C-alpha positions in Angstrom: 84.7 -137.3 41.1 87.4 -134.8 40.5 86.7 -131.0 40.3 88.9 -128.1 39.6 88.1 -124.9 41.3 89.3 -121.5 40.1 88.3 -117.8 40.9 87.6 -115.2 38.4 88.0 -111.6 38.8 84.7 -110.7 39.9 83.6 -110.3 43.7 81.2 -113.2 43.3 81.9 -116.6 41.7 79.2 -118.9 40.4 79.9 -122.4 40.1 77.6 -124.7 38.2 77.2 -128.4 38.5 76.1 -130.0 35.3 76.3 -133.6 33.8 77.7 -132.3 30.7 80.0 -129.3 29.9 78.1 -126.7 28.1 79.2 -123.3 26.6 78.2 -120.6 29.2 75.9 -118.4 27.1 73.0 -116.2 27.6 73.9 -114.5 30.8 71.6 -111.8 32.1 73.3 -109.0 34.1 71.6 -106.0 35.6 73.4 -102.7 35.3 73.7 -100.0 38.0 70.2 -98.9 37.2 68.7 -102.4 37.3 68.2 -102.7 33.6 68.9 -106.3 32.6 70.8 -107.1 29.3 70.7 -110.7 28.2 71.2 -112.7 24.9 68.5 -115.1 25.9 65.6 -112.7 25.1 62.8 -114.6 27.0 64.9 -114.5 30.0 65.7 -110.9 29.2 61.9 -110.0 29.3 61.3 -112.2 32.2 64.0 -110.7 34.3 63.3 -107.1 33.3 60.1 -107.4 35.2 60.5 -110.3 37.7 63.7 -108.8 39.2 62.1 -105.4 39.7 59.0 -106.9 41.4 60.9 -109.5 43.6 61.0 -107.1 46.5 58.3 -104.5 45.2 55.0 -106.5 44.9 52.8 -104.6 47.5 50.0 -103.2 45.3 49.3 -100.4 48.1 52.8 -99.0 47.7 54.4 -100.4 44.6 51.9 -100.1 41.7 51.2 -96.3 41.7 53.1 -94.6 38.8 52.6 -91.2 40.4 52.3 -90.0 44.0 49.1 -88.1 45.1 46.5 -88.2 42.3 43.6 -86.0 42.3 41.7 -83.7 40.0 43.2 -80.4 41.5 46.6 -81.6 40.8 45.7 -82.6 37.4 44.3 -79.3 36.7 47.5 -77.7 38.0 49.5 -80.0 35.9 51.3 -81.4 38.8 52.7 -84.9 38.6 55.3 -86.6 40.8 56.5 -89.9 40.1 56.2 -92.5 42.9 59.8 -93.6 43.9 58.3 -96.7 45.3 56.8 -97.9 42.2 58.3 -101.1 41.0 58.9 -99.6 37.5 60.3 -96.4 38.7 63.7 -96.7 37.2 62.2 -97.5 33.8 61.7 -94.7 31.3 57.9 -94.6 31.3 57.7 -91.1 29.7 56.0 -92.3 26.5 52.7 -93.1 28.6 50.7 -90.0 28.8 48.8 -89.7 32.3 46.5 -86.9 31.3 44.6 -85.2 28.4 42.2 -82.4 28.1 39.5 -84.5 26.4 39.2 -87.4 29.0 41.5 -86.5 31.9 43.1 -89.7 33.1 41.0 -91.6 30.5 41.6 -91.8 26.8 45.1 -92.9 27.3 47.7 -92.1 24.6 51.2 -93.5 23.9 54.0 -91.6 22.1 55.3 -93.8 19.3 57.5 -91.1 17.4 58.5 -87.6 18.7 55.3 -86.3 17.1 52.7 -89.1 17.1 50.4 -90.6 19.6 48.5 -93.8 19.5 45.3 -94.6 21.3 42.0 -96.5 20.8 39.7 -95.6 17.9 36.6 -95.8 20.1 38.1 -93.6 22.7 39.7 -90.9 20.6 41.1 -87.5 20.8 39.9 -84.6 18.7 42.0 -82.0 16.8 42.6 -79.2 19.2 42.8 -81.4 22.3 45.9 -81.2 24.6 48.0 -84.2 25.7 50.5 -84.2 28.5 53.6 -86.1 29.1 55.8 -86.1 32.3 59.6 -86.4 32.2 61.4 -88.6 34.5 62.3 -85.5 36.8 58.5 -84.6 36.9 58.4 -81.8 34.3 55.2 -81.5 32.5 55.2 -81.3 28.7 52.1 -80.1 26.7 51.2 -80.7 23.1 48.3 -80.0 20.9 46.6 -82.5 18.6 46.7 -81.0 15.0 45.9 -84.2 12.8 44.4 -87.7 13.1 43.9 -91.0 11.3 42.1 -94.2 12.0 42.1 -97.9 11.5 38.4 -98.5 12.6 38.6 -102.4 12.4 41.7 -102.6 14.5 40.4 -99.9 16.9 43.6 -97.7 16.4 43.7 -93.9 16.4 46.9 -92.1 15.5 47.3 -88.4 16.0 50.0 -85.8 15.0 50.9 -83.1 17.6 51.9 -79.7 17.0 55.6 -80.1 17.6 58.3 -82.7 18.6 58.5 -83.6 22.3 61.9 -83.0 23.9 64.5 -85.7 24.0 63.7 -86.5 27.6 60.4 -88.0 26.4 61.1 -91.3 25.0 58.7 -92.9 22.2 58.0 -96.5 22.6 59.5 -99.1 20.2 57.8 -102.0 18.4 58.7 -105.7 17.8 60.3 -106.2 14.4 58.6 -108.7 11.9 61.1 -111.4 12.8 60.5 -111.3 16.5 59.7 -115.1 16.6 63.3 -115.8 15.9 64.2 -114.2 19.2 61.2 -114.9 21.5 60.6 -118.6 22.0 57.0 -119.6 21.6 56.3 -116.1 20.4 56.7 -114.7 23.8 53.7 -116.6 25.3 53.8 -116.4 29.1 56.2 -113.5 29.3 55.4 -110.8 31.9 53.9 -107.5 30.7 53.8 -104.0 32.0 50.4 -102.2 31.4 48.7 -99.3 32.7 45.2 -98.4 33.7 43.3 -95.1 34.0 44.5 -94.6 37.6 48.2 -94.8 36.2 48.8 -98.1 38.1 51.8 -99.9 36.7 50.5 -103.4 36.5 51.8 -106.8 35.5 50.1 -109.7 33.4 51.4 -112.0 30.9 51.5 -112.4 27.0 48.8 -114.7 26.0 48.9 -114.4 22.2 50.6 -112.1 19.9 48.4 -113.0 16.8 49.9 -112.7 13.3 46.4 -111.8 12.1 46.3 -108.8 14.0 45.0 -109.2 17.5 46.8 -109.5 21.0 45.6 -111.0 24.2 47.1 -110.8 27.7 46.5 -113.6 30.3 46.2 -113.5 34.0 49.6 -114.4 35.6 49.9 -117.6 37.9 53.2 -116.1 39.5 52.5 -114.9 42.8 54.6 -111.7 42.6 53.0 -110.9 39.3 49.5 -111.6 40.4 50.0 -109.2 43.2 50.4 -106.4 40.8 47.6 -107.6 38.3 44.2 -105.9 37.9 41.3 -106.6 35.5 40.9 -103.9 32.9 37.5 -102.1 33.1 35.5 -99.5 31.4 37.7 -96.3 30.9 40.9 -98.1 30.6 40.6 -98.3 26.8 43.8 -97.2 24.9 46.1 -97.8 27.8 49.3 -99.3 26.6 50.9 -102.8 27.2 54.6 -103.4 26.9 57.2 -106.0 27.0 60.3 -104.7 28.9 63.5 -105.6 26.9 66.9 -104.5 28.1 65.2 -101.8 30.0 63.3 -100.4 26.9 59.5 -100.4 26.4 58.2 -102.4 23.5 54.6 -101.7 22.7 52.5 -104.6 22.1 49.0 -103.3 22.4 46.6 -100.4 23.1 43.8 -101.9 25.3 40.3 -102.6 23.7 38.9 -105.4 25.6 38.5 -105.9 29.4 39.6 -108.5 31.9 43.3 -109.3 31.3 43.2 -107.0 28.3 43.1 -107.5 24.5 43.4 -105.3 21.4 45.2 -104.7 18.1 48.6 -106.6 17.9 50.8 -103.8 17.1 53.8 -105.8 16.1 51.5 -106.9 13.1 50.3 -103.2 12.1 53.8 -101.9 12.7 55.2 -104.3 10.1 52.6 -104.2 7.4 53.8 -102.9 4.0 52.9 -99.3 2.9 49.9 -98.8 0.8 47.6 -101.3 2.5 43.8 -101.2 2.5 41.8 -99.1 5.1 41.2 -102.0 7.2 44.8 -103.5 6.8 46.8 -100.2 6.9 50.3 -99.9 8.4 51.1 -97.6 11.3 53.6 -95.7 9.0 50.6 -95.1 6.5 48.6 -93.8 9.5 51.3 -91.3 10.3 51.4 -90.0 6.8 47.6 -89.7 6.8 47.6 -88.0 10.1 50.3 -85.7 9.0 48.4 -84.8 5.9 45.3 -83.8 8.0 47.4 -81.6 10.1 49.0 -80.0 7.0 52.6 -81.2 8.0 55.1 -83.7 6.7 57.0 -85.1 9.6 58.8 -87.9 7.9 58.5 -90.0 11.0 58.3 -93.8 11.0 58.0 -96.1 13.9 61.1 -97.6 15.3 61.9 -101.3 16.5 63.7 -102.9 19.2 67.0 -104.1 17.8 67.5 -107.7 18.8 70.6 -108.2 16.8 72.2 -104.9 18.1 71.4 -105.7 21.7 72.9 -109.2 21.2 76.1 -107.8 19.6 76.8 -104.7 21.5 75.8 -105.9 25.1 77.2 -109.3 25.4 77.7 -109.7 29.1 81.0 -110.8 30.5 81.4 -114.6 30.6 82.6 -116.2 33.8 86.1 -117.6 33.5 86.0 -120.4 36.0 83.5 -123.3 36.5 83.3 -126.4 38.7 82.0 -129.3 36.7 80.3 -132.3 38.3 77.8 -134.9 37.6 75.2 -133.9 40.2 72.1 -132.0 39.3 73.0 -129.2 41.7 73.9 -125.5 41.8 76.9 -124.7 43.9 77.8 -121.1 44.6 81.2 -120.2 46.1 81.9 -116.6 47.0 85.3 -115.3 46.3 85.4 -113.4 49.3 84.4 -115.4 52.5 83.9 -112.2 54.5 81.2 -110.9 52.3 77.6 -112.3 52.5 75.1 -112.1 49.5 71.5 -112.4 49.0 70.8 -115.3 46.8 67.8 -116.1 44.6 67.0 -119.0 42.4 64.3 -118.7 39.8 63.1 -121.0 37.2 62.5 -120.0 33.5 59.1 -118.7 34.2 60.6 -116.3 37.0 59.0 -118.4 39.9 61.2 -117.9 42.9 62.5 -121.5 44.0 64.9 -120.5 46.7 65.9 -117.2 48.4 68.3 -116.8 51.5 71.5 -114.9 52.6 74.6 -117.0 52.0 78.1 -116.8 53.3 81.2 -118.5 51.9 79.4 -121.1 49.9 76.0 -122.7 49.1 74.7 -125.7 47.3 71.3 -126.7 46.2 69.9 -129.7 44.7 67.6 -129.1 41.8 64.9 -131.7 41.4 64.4 -131.4 37.6 66.4 -130.5 34.6 65.8 -127.1 33.0 66.9 -123.5 32.8 67.4 -121.6 36.1 68.5 -118.1 37.0 70.7 -117.5 40.0 71.0 -113.9 41.3 73.6 -112.8 43.9 73.3 -109.3 45.4 76.0 -108.3 47.9 77.4 -104.7 48.8 79.9 -105.0 46.0 77.9 -106.3 43.0 74.6 -107.6 41.7 74.8 -110.2 39.0 72.5 -112.8 37.5 73.5 -116.0 35.7 71.8 -118.4 33.5 72.2 -122.1 34.6 71.3 -125.1 32.2 70.9 -128.3 33.9 70.5 -131.4 31.7 
């Protein structure tokens, strides 16, 4: 067997052994903040959570979104983000931790600069105050001036008295054609969700139902399960997200307990205008809430741009490969004086192999499939997709 070895102009060189020559596409590369961009969007959603929890899955330390949480601090509007939270580097500012109606309960999620979504059976009332926290721990207070409902879907939407500042970021939604980009409609992908204690928890997509309902499922992956909790009374309205390219994409506001279920917001965000009261779009709810508040904000929900992400953020392709007939992954470090922490994961995010390597490493894979290899040294951190078939 002949192989040809070349080095490319990165500090780490990945070499893949495959039994056929394949175009190397769909790379997933974390940026300096740990946000992963990847043209394989199932891998994108998987790695955006699994890479973050790989070393931060101690529930006692890593699930709390904020530091000390007690009623006195709430009354003083003092919230300090927990730097040890696994999701600390994500922009979580759309998720409100506190309101004057229910304290830490009756959770609301910002979906435009002036609109909040929550559960209809656990609602706000006109005049209530809702609080958002910037990434640098500044408290933003807004008052509810209008409201609308989709009772059958358990959705309340409210209008607030003025726009939040630009350092509070509304959540996005899945576009109507998300099934073109998420294999199996996202089933099994990890989710980020919150409870009334502002824990950043991890479950998985069970079903994004086109008829309007969403279900989470309990994760089987060990790191995900360490950060999983059943939802209970008082958690209603808390949000559930996919994380795509570091952005929060709202799937659901919690109605049911256990792993969690509720309205499939990708469904209601894409309904045409002018629907019936039981099948009304989020944009129509915005108009109704504005009308009750005697304003016309003109806002509509926004969607995650799969096409734009794919076109603008194509990661750099490696220039050099070693081709062989064996079902193995071979890694050669360009600088033999630099060690790297190596992780190999399967498509579900399950950790298969992890160790520190020097110079080179070869691993025999027992079965065909898609794998992700992450190398982390003092020079760079890079993750590559490997297809063995």
